[in-house]
N, C-alpha and C positions, 0 to 999 in steps of 0.2 A: 520111866517118867509117864505119868497120866497126862492125858490130853483132855479130860473132862473138867469143869468147873465144879469144885466140891466147897460147899459150906461159904460161910463169911468170913471175910478175912481184915486184917487190921489196915487202916487208909495208908495207902502206899506214899514214898516221898513224893512222888509225882503229883498224886492227889493233893496231900498237904501243901505244896508249893503252888495250887492253883487256888486254893481257898480263899484268899483275899479278893483276887479277881473275879472269882465265881459268885461271891456275895453281891458284888456290882453288877455282875452280867445278869443275874437271876430276875433284875427289874426289867431287863429289857426283852421285846418280843423275840421269839426263837428265830424267825426269819432274818431279822436285824444283826442277831447276834452272828448267824450264818454269814451273812453278808461281809460282816466285819473280819471275820475268820478268813473267808477268802480272799479279801482285799489283801490282809496281811500276808497271806499264803503267796499271792502274786507278786507281792513286793520282794518276798524273800527269793523266790524262783527267778525274779529279774536279776536280782544281784548275784544269785548262782551262776547264772548264765554268763554275766560278766566275768566272774572268778576262773569259769572254765576258759573262758578265752584267753585270759591273761596266763592261765596254766598252759594250755597248748602254744602260746606265744613264747614261753620260756624252754620249749624244748621237748616237754613231756607228751607222750602219745595219749590220745583221748581215752582209750581204755585204763591206761593206768590213772589216769584223772578218775574216771568212775570208780574204779578201786577205791582210792583214797577218799573219795565223797562218802562211799559206804563204810569203810573203816572210821574215819573221823565223826561220821553221823554216828555210828554204833557208841564210840567213845562218849559222844554228847549225850547219849541216851542211857549210858551205864548207870549213872547215880539213880536215876527213876527204875531203871530195872533191877539193880540189886536192892534198891530201897524198898520196893514192893514185894519183892520176893522173885527170883528168875522162875521158879516152877509156877507161882501163881501167876505171874503176868504172861508166861506162855500157855496157860491153862486155856485149852481149846476143845470144841467138838469137831472142828473142822480142818484138821492138820491138811488133808489133800487139798482143799482151797487155798490154803495158806501157800504151798508148795507151789501150786500152778501159778499163784499170783507173783511168787517170787521169780519163776522162770519167765513169765512175759514181763513183770516190770524190770527185771535186770536187762533183757535183750532192748526194752524200751530206751533204759539208761545209756545203754553203749551205743545205740544208733543217734540218740540225739545228741550226746557227747561230741560224738563224731562229727555230725553236722554242724554243732555250734563251732568248732574250732575250724571249720574248713568253710564256713559260709557267714554271710553277714547275720548279725545277731537278731535282727529284726526278722529277716527272711526266713531263718530257721525256726523262729518262735512261732510265726504265722503259719508255717507248714504244719507245725506240729498240731496247732488247734484246728487242723482239718479232720480231726478224730470222730466229730460227730457224724461226719458224711460216711465214714467207714462203719459207724455203727448201723446207719440205714442199710448199707449193702448187706452186712452181717445178717441183720434181722430177717432179710428177704431170703438169702439163699441158704442160711442154716437152721432158722427158727420158723420158716414157712409164713412171717406175718405179711399182710396185705397193705401195700403202700399205693396211694392214688396220686394223680397227676400232679398235686400242687408240692408234695415231699418230693417227688422225682424230678420237678423243674427246680425246686430249691437245691436239691442236691447236685444236679446238672450245673447250675449257676455255682455252686461253691467250687466243685471240681475245675469250672472255668477261671476262677479265681487262683487255683493251684497252679494252672498253666500259665497265668499271667506272671506268676513269681518266677516260676521255672523256666519260661521261654525257650521251650525245646527247638525252636525253629532257628535260634543263634546259638544252639549248643550247648544250653546251660544246664542239660540234664545230666549232672556229674555224679560219682559216687556218693558225694554230700547231700545231694537233692533225693537221692534213692534212699539214702539213710533218714532223712527227714520223713519223707513219706512211710518208710517203714515204721518209724517211731510213731507216727499218728494212727497207724494201723493197729499196733501193738497196745498204743495206749487205749484204744476203743475195746479192745480186750480187757485190759486192766480195769477200765471203770465199769465193765460189765460184773466183772468178778467181786470188785470193792462193794458195788451196789447191793450184791447179794449177801456179802459178808457183813456187811454194816448193820444187819437188823439182829444179828446175834453177838458180834464180835466188838470189844472195845476199841477205841483207836490205838491205846498204848500197845495192845496185844497185837494188832495187825502191824504196827509201827516196828514190834520188837522181833517178830517172826521175819519180817522184811529185811531188817538191818543186818541181823545175823547172819541169814542163809545168802543174802546179795554178795556179801563179801567174798564167799567161797566163788559164787559164780563169775563175779566181775575179776576176781583173784587168777582164775584159770584163764580168763580173756586177756589178762594184762601180762602174764608170764612170758609170752615170745617176743614183748615189745618193751620189757622192763629197762628203766634207766633210774639208777638210785637218784633221788631228788636231794637238792642241796636245803639247806635250813630256812631260806627265804621261799623255797618252792613248798616246803612243808608247812610253814606259816599260811600260805595262801590255800593250800589244798584243806589244811584244816578250817579254815574259814569257809569254803565250799561246803565241806561236809556238815559242817555245823547249822549253817544257814538252809542248805538242803532239807537236813531233818526237820527244822522248825515249819518250813514250807509244807512238807509233807504231813506233818502233825495239824497244822492250820486246815489243809483242805480236808482231811479226815473229818475234822472236827466240823466243818462247814456242811459237808454232805450229810452227817449224822443229825445236825440239828435243823436244818432248813430243807424246803422243796427244792429241787434241782432247777426249776424253772425261777426261781428268786436267786439261786446261787450262780448259776453258770453266766450269764450276763456280765457279771462282776468279774469273773475269770478272766475274761477278754481285756481286762486292765493290763494284763501282764505284756501285751502288745506292745501298746505306746510306751511302756515302761522300758522294754527291749530296744525300742527305737530311739529313745532319748540316751540310754546308756550306751548304744553303740555309736551314737553322734558325737557324745561328748568325752568318752572314753577310748575310742577307737577310730574317731574321725570317719565312720561310715555314713555314706549318704545313700541311701536305698533309692532307687529311681522310681520316678512317679509310678510305672508299673507295678514296682514291688508293692508300693503302698496300697494302691488301688487295689491289686489282689488279694491283701491283706483285709481291706475293708469288705470285699465281695465275700471272701470267707467268714468273716465275722457275721456280716449281715445274713448269708444264706443260713449258716446253723442257727444263730439266734430265730430267724424265722421259723425253722424247723422245730424248735423247742417250744416256741408260743403256739404253733399251730397244734403241736402235740396236747398242749395242756389245755387247749380251747375243746379239743375233742375229748379228752379224758372227762371233763366236766360233764360233757353232753352223754356220753354212752361209756362208763368205765370197761375197758377191754380184760381179758384174761391176762395174768401176769405174765410177762417175758422177760429174757436175760437184759433185753436193752431198758425194761421198766418203762416202755413207751408204747401208746396204743396205737392200733392199725388205724389209717383214714378210710 
């Protein structure tokens, strides 16, 4: 199979399905379209998190839930995959980057699924949103970027919010908390990879590569803890996989259409969604310290983003993996 894109092809089923919506959306500014995509994705991921908790409560291990999320996500994608031609959809000039994204993305999924099934939904979601803080650290230690005191102060405040949620002084640092933090770190790596790939790769191509290969990775992880699910569990897992794939596609479209400075603030809409779903569906009542920690994480990361945008306008820096300027 060739990994290079060759020639023009007939419109895929996926493209044809979008045409009525695309005609209406063309009249909207790209940044507004990006915001609508990211909000839709946040809602989808919020409901996916609720589905994960229900599946975990039914007796399934988080790793098995992750496998079925990938499997049913792939099945939901298959009409578009085969409609456009598998070889055409998978055609890429960057197979190595796709495989790297699959490894980091699958590990992220395993960690966050484990955290969601063992923590309050709002707390697990908020910790996952600490990923921009890890992006700063990665940029400094692995890319040699210079970060001045404002961003360091905001980063320190963000990690302070993480500690407010974890409360290590009362022994809240359990396996689920570590898994949530690891998911945030791995997601920072995934965001870096996606941002690089989105300049040349179509959202459908990225989604297809991840959907196929992640089934293998999560299947290996699920094998030791396998429990054959019943029909009701399968229906729930199918919903998790379908909604998760929808959310993933929406996020890819959002980052492709709009500037990150416009999109990311609306991505935090998922935190109040997670709180509401946890409260109404699972009777979870996060402590005021957890809610305050979530607010600190969101505020710190948004400040970092806005500060980077201001500096970028003043003096454009050389490109970096985090796609953010040095202060």
